[in-house]
C-alpha positions, 0 to 999 in steps of 0.5 A: 715301603711301609707306610705309617699312619702319618704317611696315610694322613699325608696322603689324604691331605695331599689328595684332598681335592681328588677326594672332595671332587669325587665325594661331591659328584657322587653325593650329588648323584645320590641325593638326585637319585634318592629325591627322584626315587618313588616306590611306595607301599600301601598296606591294609590289614584284614581280619578273619572275624569269627561268627557272632553266634556260639560255636556249638549252634552252628558247627557241622557234625564232625568239625570244630570252630578252630578247624572251620577258622583254619579251613577259612584261612587256608583255603578261602583266602587263597581262592579269593587271592587267585580271583582278585589277582587274576589277569582280568581283575588286574587289567580292570584295576589298571584301566580304572586307575590309569596305571603304568600309563607309559609302559602301556604304550609299548608293552601288552597290558597282559604282561603288565598285569602279570608284573603287577601281580608280583607287586600285590603282596598277601601275608598271613598273620596269626595270634602269637601264643607262646604257651601251646598248653594255653592255646589248647585251652582257648576257645575259637573266639580267642583264636580268632585273631587270625588276620592277613595283610594286603599291600601294593607297590607303586611310584604314586603314593595316592594311587598306591593307596587307591589301588590297595583300597580297591584290592581290599574291596574286591577281597571283601566283595569276593569273600561275601560272594563265595560264601553266599554262593556256597550257602545257596549251593549247599541249601539246593544240594541238601534239598535235592538229596532230601527229596530223593531220600523221601522218595526212597523212604516212601518206596521202602515203606511201601515194600515193608507194608506189602511185605507185612501183608504178604506174610501176616503170620510169618513175621519175626515177631510171630515166630513164638506164637506160630511155634506154640500154636503148631504144638497146640494143634498137634495135641488137638490132632492127637485128641481127635485121632483118639476120639475117632478110634473110640468111635470106630470101635463103637461103630464096629460093635454096633455093626456086629450087633446089627448083624445078629438082629433081624430088621423085620418082625416076623410076619406069616402070610398064608401059612408062610413066615416072610421076613426080608423083602428078598424072601417076600419077592421070591414068595410073590414071584412064585405065587405070580407064576402059579396064578398066571396060568389060571387068570389073565394078565388083566386079572385084579390079582395078577395086577396087584401081585405084579405091582407088589413084585415091582415095588420089592424089586425097586427096593432090592435094586441098590446093588445096580445103582452103583454100576449105573453111577460108575457108568455116568462118571465114566461118560462125565470124565470122557466129556470133561476131557473133550471140553478141556481141549477146547476151552480153558481150565477156568471155563464155566463148562469145564467147572460145571463138568468138574462139579458134576463129576464130584457130585456123582462120585459122592453118590457112588461113595454113599451108595457103596457105603450103604451096600457095604453096610447091607444090614441097614434096611430103610423098611425095618420095623424091629424096635431093637434093630431100629435102636441100633440103627439110630446109635449107628447114625449118631456114631456116623455123624460124630465121625463126620463132625470129628473128621471135618474138625480133624481136616480144619485142625490139620490145615491150621497145623500145616499153616503154622508149621509152614509159617515156622519153617518159612520164618528164617527166610522171611525174617532175613528178607524182612531184616534186609528191608528194615535195615535199609529203612533204618539206614535211610532214616539215619541219613535223612536225620543227618541230612535234615540236621545239615540243612538246618545248619545251612539254613541257619548259616544262610540267615547268619550271612544275611544278618552279617553275623557269620564268619567274615573278613573285616578291615581293621587297618585300612590302607593309607596314603604312604608318605615314605618310600620303600626303602626310605629316602633317608636310608638311601641318603645314608647309603649314598653318603657312605658310597660317596665317602668310599668313592672319595677314598677310592679316588685318593687310591687311584690318583696316588697310584697313578702319580709319578711325584716323589713325596717325602724322604721315605718315598725317595729312599724307597726309589733310590735306595739311599736315605738323604742326609738333610731334609729342608722343609718349606718355610712359610713367610709371614706374608704367605701365611697372611695371604692364605688366611685372607683367602680362606676367610674370603672363601668362607664369607663368599660361600656364606653370602652365596648360600644366604643370597640363594636362600633369600632368593628362593624364599622370595621367588619360589616358597617360604623356607619353612614350607620348603623344609617341611616338604623336604623332610616329607620327601626324605621321610624325616620326622 
């Protein structure tokens, strides 16, 4: 059977009672549910306020103001949220404001706190900049509009506002506590690092000073000077060697001349020519042998001659002195070996024995040189011989002076050469010491700058001029539920209408009555020849009009009486309407 629009209207008019009953019941339930629905949300807006001090004065090295602000938003707020919404914190808030009183009688408070944490909402806000190029040109202060909202959902509007205000207070307190604690910890850490670095720098300064004292002439800056002095001393050594060669030639010439000059003047005694002491000794010994047979040993001539012979023998005994000195040196060395086994090398007796051996060796060397010369006679009286001896002695003194000078210059040259040879290794060691010291100085300056920034940050925290959280929209007592009751009533009304139409469909489907010719033709398969409609009489029409009028008047009278009774017994109607509007969230 196909239904037209008129058939649908007929069905609605025919089943209007089911529609009205269902619509009224569902709408009443919706109104009752909307009036008793109580879920309020209180929201506060907190802004991340940038520092009042220019950004270039307090920003650590390597970080700009925008990075610091973003770090504050991304990290610190998340940390604060974890602390504020922790179980212990929420339990304190639940106990303080007596939240979830009925639920706490049958549910552990930790589970209630976990459910409450889901009702605490935090939403990040930021400045809406549509042009990225403009955002790149904006300063940190202009980008400092970053903020976030804190909201809480609860059934009591006043407690919702109080709890949200408590959450905001805890956010601000925790932020202040964390920033001050971070400042204190940073200062303490930097102080400890600076003290350790100062001690390390003092130790490095001591090592550098000791190194300079240990190698006063081998430092890198002395390398050019040492090379120049080594070359200068080498030239001096060559000059001294040349002078020594000339003196050696002069000394050889003088020795040659001395060998041809008689040291004594010729003396004739008793008809004999006496020249050298050795010749005189032989003559006197022969004379003593001749007169010894004539006179006794106490004869004045024998005694005199004997004394003269002894004197000449002492003068010519130089060759035996060398053997005696060698014997003394051998005995001294044997004694030194014996005492070295008993005492250490630094014992006074050992040092004295070494000094004695050195003195004996010097005497032996002098005696050997005198014996080798052989021609230098201490009792010579020939003027030519004495002049050559004086020249020879002067030459010897010059040779000794040049040899001494040669030793000193050679020692200096060896020192400069050693300094030049050791310069690369010393330079490498000195460079390592200075590099460590320079690195320590650079780190010290860096830490000092960071400490100054930390001290400035601490002062800014104390003066409340640093980056901080500020409430720009404090939480207010909510007057509308979430979702609003007006929206709930609208939804209830639409649902009531849908339920009314559903009741029409159900009653029409379940009804077994035949309505209209079309319905009958659909059932029987035959179309009726005649349709006689219900014909209303004048009396029936009057009765129906009277019934509708009486119902309308009775309804109006009942509503008016109810409103009058409510106004007199409960509260004025205007106040009731205001409260109802507030309840329903209608402005």
